[in-house]
C-alpha positions in Angstrom: -81.9 -52.5 -23.0 -83.3 -52.2 -26.7 -82.3 -49.7 -29.3 -85.3 -50.4 -31.7 -88.4 -50.0 -29.4 -91.7 -51.4 -30.6 -93.9 -48.7 -29.0 -95.4 -45.7 -30.9 -93.0 -43.2 -32.3 -94.7 -40.4 -30.4 -94.3 -41.6 -26.8 -91.8 -38.7 -25.9 -94.2 -36.1 -27.2 -96.7 -34.0 -25.0 -100.0 -32.9 -26.3 -100.2 -29.6 -27.8 -103.0 -27.1 -28.8 -103.7 -24.0 -30.7 -106.7 -21.9 -31.5 -107.7 -21.1 -35.1 -110.2 -18.7 -36.6 -113.3 -20.7 -37.3 -116.7 -19.3 -38.0 -117.4 -16.3 -36.0 -114.9 -17.2 -33.2 -111.8 -19.2 -32.5 -111.7 -22.9 -31.8 -109.1 -25.2 -30.3 -107.3 -27.8 -32.3 -105.2 -30.4 -30.3 -102.7 -33.0 -31.1 -102.4 -35.9 -28.7 -101.0 -39.3 -28.9 -100.5 -39.2 -32.6 -103.7 -37.8 -33.7 -105.4 -34.5 -34.5 -108.5 -33.7 -32.5 -111.0 -31.0 -32.8 -112.1 -30.1 -29.4 -114.7 -27.5 -30.5 -116.5 -29.8 -32.9 -118.5 -32.7 -31.4 -119.4 -34.4 -34.8 -116.9 -33.4 -37.6 -118.2 -36.2 -39.9 -121.8 -34.7 -39.7 -120.4 -31.4 -40.5 -118.8 -32.9 -43.6 -122.1 -34.3 -44.8 -123.8 -30.9 -44.3 -120.9 -29.2 -46.2 -121.4 -31.7 -49.1 -125.1 -30.7 -49.2 -124.0 -27.1 -49.8 -123.3 -25.8 -46.3 -120.2 -24.1 -45.3 -117.3 -26.2 -44.2 -115.7 -25.2 -40.8 -112.0 -24.2 -41.0 -111.2 -26.6 -38.3 -112.6 -29.4 -40.4 -110.8 -28.2 -43.5 -107.5 -28.2 -41.4 -108.2 -31.8 -40.3 -108.7 -32.9 -43.7 -105.5 -31.2 -44.9 -103.6 -33.0 -42.1 -105.1 -36.4 -43.3 -104.1 -35.7 -46.8 -100.5 -34.9 -45.9 -99.9 -37.2 -43.0 -97.8 -39.5 -45.4 -96.7 -36.9 -48.0 -93.0 -37.2 -48.4 -92.7 -33.7 -49.9 -93.7 -32.3 -46.5 -90.2 -33.3 -45.3 -88.7 -30.9 -48.0 -90.8 -27.8 -47.2 -91.3 -28.6 -43.5 -89.1 -27.1 -40.7 -85.6 -28.1 -39.8 -85.7 -26.2 -36.6 -88.6 -24.8 -34.5 -89.4 -21.4 -36.1 -88.2 -22.2 -39.5 -91.7 -21.7 -41.2 -93.8 -18.9 -39.8 -97.3 -18.5 -41.4 -100.2 -16.6 -40.0 -103.9 -17.2 -40.6 -103.9 -13.8 -42.3 -101.5 -15.3 -44.9 -103.8 -18.2 -45.4 -106.8 -16.0 -46.1 -104.8 -13.7 -48.4 -103.7 -16.7 -50.4 -107.1 -18.2 -50.6 -108.6 -14.9 -51.7 -105.9 -14.5 -54.4 -106.6 -18.1 -55.6 -110.2 -17.3 -56.0 -109.5 -14.1 -57.9 -107.3 -15.7 -60.5 -109.1 -19.0 -60.6 -110.1 -19.9 -64.1 -108.7 -16.8 -65.4 -107.5 -17.3 -68.9 -109.1 -20.8 -69.1 -112.4 -19.9 -70.5 -113.3 -19.5 -74.2 -115.8 -20.5 -76.7 -116.4 -21.0 -80.5 -119.6 -19.4 -81.7 -121.1 -18.1 -84.8 -122.5 -14.7 -85.6 -125.6 -13.3 -83.8 -128.7 -15.4 -84.6 -126.8 -18.1 -86.5 -126.8 -21.9 -85.9 -124.0 -23.9 -87.3 -123.3 -27.6 -87.4 -119.7 -27.9 -86.8 -117.5 -29.9 -89.2 -115.9 -33.1 -88.2 -112.5 -31.3 -87.9 -114.1 -28.3 -86.0 -116.0 -30.8 -83.7 -112.6 -32.6 -82.8 -110.9 -29.3 -82.1 -113.7 -28.2 -80.0 -113.6 -31.4 -78.0 -109.8 -31.1 -77.5 -110.2 -27.6 -76.4 -112.9 -28.6 -73.9 -110.8 -31.4 -72.6 -107.7 -29.1 -72.3 -109.7 -26.5 -70.4 -111.1 -29.1 -68.0 -107.6 -30.4 -67.3 -106.2 -26.8 -66.7 -109.1 -26.1 -64.4 -108.6 -29.4 -62.5 -104.7 -28.7 -62.2 -105.4 -25.2 -61.0 -107.9 -26.3 -58.5 -105.4 -29.0 -57.1 -102.6 -26.6 -56.9 -104.8 -24.0 -55.0 -105.9 -26.8 -52.7 -102.3 -27.8 -52.0 -101.2 -24.2 -51.4 -104.1 -23.7 -49.0 -103.3 -27.1 -47.2 -99.7 -26.2 -46.7 -100.3 -22.6 -45.4 -103.1 -23.9 -43.1 -100.7 -26.7 -41.6 -98.0 -24.2 -41.1 -100.2 -21.7 -39.5 -100.9 -24.3 -36.8 -97.4 -23.4 -35.5 -94.0 -25.0 -35.0 -95.2 -27.7 -32.5 -97.8 -29.1 -34.9 -95.2 -28.8 -37.9 -92.7 -31.1 -36.3 -95.3 -33.6 -35.2 -96.7 -33.8 -38.8 -93.0 -34.3 -40.0 -92.8 -37.1 -37.4 -96.0 -38.7 -38.7 -94.8 -38.6 -42.2 -91.4 -40.2 -41.3 -93.2 -42.9 -39.3 -95.4 -43.8 -42.3 -92.4 -44.5 -44.5 -89.6 -45.6 -42.2 -90.4 -49.3 -42.4 -90.5 -49.2 -46.3 -87.3 -47.3 -47.2 -86.6 -49.3 -50.3 -90.0 -49.6 -51.7 -90.9 -46.8 -54.4 -93.1 -44.0 -53.2 -95.9 -42.2 -54.9 -95.3 -40.8 -58.4 -91.9 -42.5 -58.4 -90.5 -40.7 -55.5 -87.6 -42.4 -53.9 -88.3 -42.9 -50.2 -84.7 -43.5 -49.5 -83.4 -40.3 -51.1 -86.1 -38.1 -49.5 -85.5 -39.7 -46.0 -81.7 -39.4 -46.3 -82.0 -35.6 -47.3 -84.5 -35.1 -44.4 -82.2 -36.7 -42.0 -79.1 -35.0 -43.1 -80.6 -31.5 -43.1 -81.9 -31.8 -39.6 -78.9 -33.8 -38.2 -76.5 -31.2 -39.6 -78.0 -28.3 -37.6 -77.9 -30.6 -34.5 -74.3 -31.5 -35.1 -73.4 -27.9 -35.5 -74.6 -27.2 -31.8 -73.1 -30.6 -30.6 -69.5 -30.2 -32.0 -69.4 -26.8 -33.7 -68.9 -28.3 -37.1 -69.9 -26.6 -40.3 -73.3 -28.2 -41.3 -72.2 -28.6 -44.8 -69.5 -31.1 -43.5 -72.1 -33.4 -42.1 -73.0 -36.4 -44.1 -75.9 -38.8 -43.2 -77.0 -42.3 -44.3 -79.7 -44.7 -43.3 -78.9 -47.5 -40.9 -80.7 -50.8 -41.2 -80.4 -53.8 -38.9 -79.8 -54.2 -35.3 -78.2 -51.5 -33.2 -78.5 -47.7 -33.3 -76.0 -47.0 -36.2 -72.7 -45.3 -36.2 -71.0 -41.8 -36.0 -67.4 -41.0 -37.0 -65.5 -37.8 -37.1 -62.5 -37.5 -39.4 -59.8 -34.9 -40.2 -58.2 -32.1 -38.3 -59.4 -28.5 -38.0 -61.4 -27.1 -40.9 -61.0 -30.5 -42.7 -63.4 -32.1 -40.1 -66.0 -34.4 -41.6 -68.8 -36.0 -39.4 -70.5 -39.2 -40.9 -73.5 -40.5 -39.1 -75.7 -43.5 -39.9 -79.1 -43.7 -38.0 -82.4 -45.4 -38.6 -85.0 -43.5 -40.6 -87.2 -43.4 -37.7 -84.8 -41.3 -35.6 -86.4 -38.3 -37.1 -89.7 -39.3 -35.7 -88.7 -40.8 -32.3 -85.8 -38.4 -31.5 -85.7 -35.3 -33.5 -89.5 -34.6 -33.7 -89.6 -35.1 -29.7 -87.0 -32.4 -29.3 -84.5 -35.1 -27.9 -81.7 -34.8 -30.5 -79.3 -33.0 -28.2 -79.5 -33.5 -24.4 -76.7 -32.3 -22.0 -74.0 -32.1 -24.9 -75.0 -35.7 -25.9 -76.3 -36.7 -29.3 -79.3 -38.9 -28.5 -79.3 -41.8 -31.1 -82.2 -43.9 -29.8 -85.1 -43.9 -27.2 -84.7 -46.8 -24.9 -87.8 -46.1 -22.8 -90.2 -43.6 -24.0 -92.5 -41.4 -22.0 -93.4 -37.7 -21.1 -92.1 -36.0 -19.2 -89.6 -38.7 -18.2 -87.7 -41.0 -20.7 -84.5 -43.0 -21.0 -82.3 -42.5 -24.1 -79.2 -43.9 -25.6 -76.7 -41.1 -26.3 -73.2 -40.3 -27.6 -71.0 -38.0 -25.6 -68.7 -37.7 -28.7 -68.3 -39.4 -32.2 -66.7 -42.8 -32.0 -67.4 -43.0 -28.2 -69.6 -45.7 -26.7 -73.3 -44.7 -26.2 -74.5 -44.2 -22.7 -77.9 -44.6 -21.1 -79.4 -41.4 -19.8 -82.5 -40.6 -17.8 -83.9 -37.4 -19.2 -86.7 -35.1 -17.9 -88.8 -32.7 -20.2 -89.2 -29.2 -19.1 -92.9 -28.0 -19.4 -92.1 -24.6 -20.8 -91.1 -26.1 -24.2 -89.7 -29.2 -26.0 -86.4 -29.1 -24.1 -85.0 -32.2 -22.1 -82.5 -32.2 -19.4 -80.4 -35.1 -17.9 
């Protein structure tokens, strides 16, 4: 038995697909074995070349680009779902936000310095410097606006794919960082603090179903080293507190696969991955010895049974 398998994090996840409005119809986007696939586009790279030459970029290709941009984006764990159905976005929402962004794009950012009709002035040194600063400021504001608009469109598009894709993207983000917990992230973001918050927020809701404990009384930490971690329940009645230590990749291997709670057991590790059959290490109660369970996934959703 092993509690830290070396196989891919997504071995307990089935494929999923959805259709999105693309061009004049609807196209299928599929997730399978850790990758996003565009079933309706035979050569997405060629379409990107055409788009760069002035052609229209297909929405499917835009979604795939957004997925790639955010596949290791730690901020996705803060805005992403804690349960299936947390974030509900429609493609109409995406279109409305995009239209609004185009409407206000650049508003208030334009301006010029000019003389009267028919006049030609040579700017003074101070005026030239002021004009250069204003131009640089306008360029920076336009760039920041474009980046903010792109990020908003990215997030809405990724959420519009639906809950199944959302949890898989969260799993992919976790997997990208789980092995580098104590290394600084982009823009000084602390990987550890983000991963602890992501673990605690999701584990707390699982613990509520497992033990009936108030989610606010659940504290999580990241486990390192051999073994699966630890779980301890202290205090009587309303003073109960649950402290759990789990590896960072629990969020990817267990939570994202819908395996967190099976048959009133908290799953702490995947011993043998697979779909629709797997073997997991699970706790019947805090402080108890974990047991191996053979579990089977129901095909009507991400639910597992012993």
